[in-house]
Structures are given as C-alpha cells and as structure tokens.
C-alpha positions, 0 to 999 in steps of 0.5 A: 499500500504505502510502498507501492503508491508512495515509495517505489515510484519515486527516488530519494536523494536523502533520508529527509526526502523519504521521511517527508514523503512518508509523513505526507502520505500518513497525514493524507491517510489520516485525513481520508482513511480507506478500509484495508483491502486484503489481497489474499484470503484470510486462510492463506494469510493465517497459514503463512503466519503459522509456517513463519512462526514454526520456522522461527521457533525451530531456528530459535531452539536449534542453536 
C-alpha cells in the first residue's frame, strides 16, 4: 500500500526526502482513511503466519 503508491515510484536523494514523503502520505491517510483491502484470503494469510512462526521457533531452539 504505502510502498507501492508512495515509495517505489519515486527516488530519494536523502533520508529527509523519504521521511517527508512518508509523513505526507500518513497525514493524507489520516485525513481520508480507506478500509484495508486484503489481497489474499484470510486462510492463506493465517497459514503463512503459522509456517513463519514454526520456522522461527525451530531456528530459535536449534542453536
């Protein structure tokens, strides 16, 4: 959402430029919020989260 719309279509010459863009985006979003449109069904997201947690748990205990 933010990265697709505001970040990937621009180039930034400084951290200040990037920060200004993010601040402007956030202010516009706060002034005119839109509901989040999920791009995947909830079951797909939950399955990926569970897989990620399992991988992180295994990595954390295998050292």
